[in-house]
C-alpha positions in Angstrom: 98.2 121.2 52.2 96.1 124.2 51.5 94.0 126.2 54.0 90.3 125.6 54.0 88.2 128.7 53.4 85.0 129.0 55.6 82.3 131.6 55.1 80.8 133.6 57.9 77.5 131.8 57.4 79.3 128.4 57.6 81.1 129.4 60.7 77.9 130.6 62.3 76.2 127.3 61.6 79.1 125.4 63.2 78.9 127.6 66.3 75.1 127.1 66.5 75.7 123.3 66.3 78.2 123.7 69.1 81.1 122.1 67.0 84.4 122.1 68.8 86.2 125.1 67.3 89.0 127.3 68.5 88.5 130.9 67.1 91.9 132.5 66.7 91.7 136.2 66.1 95.0 137.6 64.7 94.1 141.3 64.7 95.6 143.9 66.9 94.3 144.4 70.5 92.5 147.7 69.7 90.6 146.0 66.8 89.7 143.1 69.1 88.4 145.4 71.8 86.2 147.2 69.2 84.7 144.2 67.4 85.0 140.4 68.0 83.2 137.1 67.7 82.2 135.7 71.0 84.6 133.2 72.5 87.4 134.1 70.1 91.0 134.3 71.5 93.3 137.2 70.6 96.8 136.3 69.3 98.1 139.1 67.1 99.7 137.9 63.8 103.2 139.1 64.8 103.0 137.1 68.1 102.1 133.7 66.6 105.6 132.4 66.1 106.4 133.1 69.8 103.1 131.8 71.1 102.5 128.8 68.8 102.9 126.5 71.8 99.6 127.9 73.2 97.7 126.3 70.2 96.7 122.7 70.0 97.6 121.1 66.6 94.7 118.6 67.0 92.0 121.3 67.4 89.8 122.7 64.6 91.2 126.3 64.4 89.4 129.0 62.5 91.6 132.0 62.0 89.9 135.5 61.9 91.0 139.0 61.0 89.4 142.1 59.6 88.9 141.1 55.9 90.7 137.7 55.7 94.2 138.7 54.6 96.1 138.5 57.8 94.2 135.4 58.9 95.2 133.8 55.6 98.9 134.6 56.3 98.5 133.1 59.9 96.7 130.0 58.6 99.4 129.4 56.0 102.0 129.7 58.7 100.2 127.2 61.0 99.8 124.7 58.2 103.5 125.1 57.4 104.2 124.3 61.1 102.2 121.1 60.9 98.7 122.1 61.9 96.1 120.1 60.0 92.7 121.5 60.9 93.0 125.1 59.9 90.3 127.2 58.3 90.4 130.9 57.3 87.3 133.0 57.8 86.7 134.5 54.3 85.9 138.2 54.5 86.9 138.3 58.2 85.0 140.0 61.0 83.6 142.4 58.4 81.7 139.5 56.7 80.7 138.2 60.1 79.1 141.6 61.0 77.4 141.9 57.6 76.1 138.3 57.3 75.7 136.9 60.8 75.8 139.4 63.7 75.0 143.1 63.0 75.7 143.9 66.7 79.4 143.5 65.9 80.6 147.0 64.8 82.1 147.4 61.3 85.2 149.5 60.8 
């Protein structure tokens, strides 16, 4: 099963429509403190194997990072572990800042 790609604009529409989403941010804590999407949850990429039990395999999970590379790795891992409803934010938080919410700092 491949990982679904979601654009920042698509994600913004889903958030506006109050769809049930779990926003999983896999960046490092200092990046998360600097710039994040409201209601996202930090779980750095290297902690996912130890913390996978904190995630609900039935939830729609959107994985987020800076430009979409680490989140793709995390999304692939989650699918490999049996998660079915995984999406990767294409372009990451950078695309979110450019396309949806300019109040989120770019770095």
